[in-house]
C-alpha positions, 0 to 999 in steps of 0.5 A: 499499499502506497499513500501519497499526499500532495500539496501543488504549489504551482499548477504542475509542481506538487510537494509530496508525503509518501507512506509506504507499507508492504502487506505480504511477501510475493513468494517463497524467499521473499519478505514484505516491503518494510515501512518507509516514510519521506518527502517527494516532488511530483511534476504533473502537467495537466495537458499532458498524459505522462507524469513524474516523480522523485522521493526520498523515502526512509524506511523506518521499520527494522533498519533505517535505510534511505532511498531514492525512488524515481518514477513516472506514470501514464494517466489512463482516466483523468476527471476533475477529482479522480485520476486512474493511472499506471505507474513505473518506480525504481528504488535505489538505496542511498545509505543505512542498514548496511546498504549502498547505491548498488547493493540492491535496486527494486522496480515496481509497477502498478495501477492506481487511484489518485483522489484530488481534493 
């Protein structure tokens, strides 16, 4: 589960706060994603079908690890208060908990719903 709150300081640049936690592992030998919390920035031009994000989540469960998360998405359905999108993200550990930038990376894909209040 990934929850992101954004405050748009201009029509296309938003400041984010992201909370991500894993619910279950995906198979034998895998562990669920640990809980992380951190700031980010979203670039979203309302007239263009793609958007981009960069964030710096910090894993706060078990060992503390800082990450760089970069991603972007395709707006599938975009209405006044609701957006359905497809997103790809890549996570790179920056340090902490005995990991380095090239020690492990993760690429995620998913569908999401964006509620705009």
